[in-house]
Structures are given as structure tokens and as C-alpha cells.
N, C-alpha and C positions, 0 to 999 in steps of 0.2 A: 342860075341867078338866085340871089338871096333876097327874097321879098321881105319887106318890113312888116312885122306883125305887132299889133297892140292887143294884148290880152286885157280885156275889161272885166272888172269884178264889181258886181252890184250886190251890196251887203246891207243887212239890217238885223241886228240882234243875233249875230252868228258867232258869238264869242268862242264857243267850244269847237267851231268848225273852221273859222276863217284862217287860222294859222296853217292848217293842213291844206286849205285851198290855195293860199299864197305860195306855199312851198311847192305845190304841184306845178305852179306856173313858173316860178323862178328857176326850177331845176331843169328846165328845157335845154337840151343839147343843141342850141341854135344861137347864133351870134347877133342876129339883127332883130331885136324885139324889145318892147317896153311893156310894163304892167301898170295899168291905171285902175285904182279902186275908188269907188264912190260909196261912202257910208250914208245911208238914208236916215240920219239922225237916230242912231241906235241908243237904247237905254243901258246897254251893257258896255263892255270894254273893247268892242270890235274895232273902233277907230284908234284907240290907244295902241292896240296890237299892231295895226297897220302902220302907225307912225313909227314904231320901232323898226319896221322894215324900210321905211323911207329914209331913216337915218343911216341905214347900212348899205342899201343897194341904189346905185345911181340910176338904174332903169326902172325904178318903182316910185310911183307917186300916189298919194292918198288925198282925197277931197272929202270934206264933211259938210253935209247939207244942214242949213240952219233950221229947216222945217222938214218933216217927214212927207215924202211924196211917194206915190205908187211906182212900181218898178219901171213902167214904160217911160216916165219922165226922166228917170235916172239913166236909161239906155240912150236917150237922146243926148243927155249931158255927157255921158261917157264918149259918145261919138265926137262931140265938139272938143273934148279934151284930148282926143287922139291926134296923132300927127297926120297932116295931109298925105294922101296917097298910101296910107297904111291899110292893111287888112285887119279888120277887127275880129277878135275871137271872144265870143260871149261866154262868160263863166259866172254862175251864181256863187255867192259867198259861202254857201254851205255845200257846194259840190266840188269836184276835183277833176283835173285832167288825168287821163289814164296813161301814166308813164312819161318818161323824159323825151320821147321822140315825136310828140304830137306835132310840133311846129315843123319838124323835118318832113313829116308826111303831108302836112298841109301845103308846104312849099312845093312839093312835087305836083300836087293837084293844080295849084295856081300857075306854076311854070314861069316862063320868062316872057310871056306875052299878056295881053289884056283880054283873053278869050273867056276866062272864068271870073265872074264877078261875085259869086256867093256860093256857099256850100251848106249842106245840112246832112244829118245822118241818123245814128241810133246810139244807144247807150247801155250801160249796165247799171242796175239799181244797187244802191248802197244802203245797208250793209249785207243784203241778201245775196248780192252778186248775180241776180237773175237778169239774163239778157232779154231785151225786148226787141231784138233785131227783126224778128218775124213780123212785127207790127208795122214796120216802116219799109218804104221802097222809094225809088225815084219817081217823080212825076212823069207821066207818059208823054210821048210826043204829041198826042192829041190834046191833052190837058194844056200843054205849053202853047201849042198853035192856036187853040181856041180861047186861051186866057181864062180857063175855068178853075183856077186855083181855089177860089172861094166856094165853089160848089163841090170840089173834090174832098176826099178825106184829109184830115190834118196829117201832114207828112214832114213838115219842116222842123224836125226835132234836133236835139243835141247830137253832136256838137255843131253849133251854128256859127258861121263866119260870113263876113261880107266886106266888100271894099267900102272904106269910109265915104267915098264920094257917092256911093249908091244910097246908103241910108240917109245921107244929108239931103237927098232930093225928096224925102217924105215930108209932106205938110204935117206939122205937129198937130194941127187942128183935127186931122183924121184919126188921131189917137185920143180924142176927147168926145164927150157926149154933147148934146145940143145945148147944155148949160155951161159948157166950157170945162167940165170936170174931167180929169184924166181917167182913162179906162183901165180896168184891171187885167184884161187879157193881153198882157204886154207882148208875148211871143207872136201872137197873130197880128197885133197892131204893127209890128215891125216887119215880120217875115212875109206876110201876104203882099204888101206893096213891093217889097224887094223882089219877090218871085215874079210879080207881074212886070216890073221894070226890067229885070234881068232876062226874062224869057229863056232863050236857048243858052244863055251864059250862066245858068245855075248847074250845080253838080251835086249828086247824091254820093256820099262817101260810105261804103259798106263797112269799113274798118271801125271798130269800137274805140273811140277816143275819149270817152267821158264817163265819169261816175256820177249818177244822179242820186242824191241823198234823200231817200224817202223817210228817213228816221228823224228828220228835224221838225219839231212841232211848231216852229216859227215860220215855216214856209208860207208865202203869200197864198198858195193854193189851199192851205189849211184854214186860214182866217178869212179869206175872201172867195171861197169856192163858188158860192151862189152867184156873186157878182161876176166872176170870171166866165162862168157858163153863159150868163145873160149877155155880157159884153162881147163875148166871142161871136154870138149870133148877130149882135148889133154891127160889129165890124164887117162881117160877111155881107151885110146888106148895103154897105157904103159903096160909093162909086169906085170903080176899078181904076187902077193905073194902067197906062199903056206901055208896051215894051219900048225900050230905048234903042236907038240905032248905035249910039256911042255913049261912052261914060266919061 
């Protein structure tokens, strides 16, 4: 079975990286996928570059925010812009997929049934090419059974994928603080609820499918590192989601 994938790109001021990012997505040797990019109100030419691709590729769409929002808000928007029943593949605008066979490999994991709802894995740093695979593993059966993802080490790293219908069940207010402001720990705000709802339907992929660009000075982790650390702790204190029986 050829599952439909939507590669979602969240970008802001990635002018020197976004073309390589987009190319790594569009070059996939797979027939059934779209690419959706959200530009978070960049000051550079990131969106203009994306629009050139939209004019050329029928499976590529670009959206420009009128105001700048934190990454987590854009991840929710990207999910809404994705096709129903699609599997979302999260890519940051300064990162790249590792080779043209990523979607083929993902399709094998998701298979032809609804048993797998989300995946996570490991990555290679760019440009050093240092692998961090030793730092990541699958969540244990005990962690899954006891729903202790928020107490466990952070494991849900790149490449992150999930079924659209899973992420759409997250209450967006759980990604905000008590004043209604979006939180900066986007990955944990999305992946922890997904892990909790997916339960036994999550999979760790040991294959390296992603280049994580540590050389970009515009990363949100650079400009908002202290907020990310604080907000990650805040998210882990929030009420847990319960595992779903069906999706």
C-alpha cells in the first residue's frame, strides 16, 4: 500500500537553507506525497524562494503568516493544511531529509493497516555529520503501559512523523501558558500528547533519516533557549492524555 504523506516545513529566516530543505523533500522517490511549507513571517527571502517552487511543482504549497508566531503554532497550522488521513512528516526549514528514499522507508513502517500512528528516531548533525543515535531509543513497554512519557528522558526526536488525525486531537490550549501565550518547546508540546494517545501504536525508527542543522544561527533553540527549557518543564507538568483505542 502507498500511504499518503505530507511533508510539512516550518521555516523562518532560513533563506540560505530552505532551498536545500525543499529539494530534499521533493526529490523523494515516492509517488503519493505533498509538501506544505509555512513561513513564519520571515524578514529574508525564504517565502519568495518557496513561491518559486509552488509555481513549478503541483504537489508543493507555500503559506505566509501575517504575523510571526512560535514554531508550535505553525505545527498546528501545518496539520490543518495537510490532507485528511495523511501521515505528516515534520521537517524544519533549515534541516534536510537524508536521501531520496525516506518516504519509502516510512511507508514500510506504516504498512497497509492502522497499527502505527506515529514514529520518532534519531539524526545526523549538519555540517559535522556527527551521529547522535546512541542518545535515543524506543520507549520501553513499561513507559508505554504506565503512560510515563513525561517522566522519561526525551526520546521523540527527528525524524518525527504522525497521522494527521492524531495531532488534530491535541487541545491547542495545552501548547499555551496560563496567559494564552504559545509555548516555545514545540517538539514536546506536540510529541508528548501524541505519544500518550498513541500508546502501543508508536514506533522508534533506528534508521537515520534526517540531517539536523546545528550551524544555523537563526534556530529557535538559539534565540529562545531559556524559554524552551522552562516551557519544556511546564509542559511535562500538564495533565496527561490517555491512550486511544481507535484513531
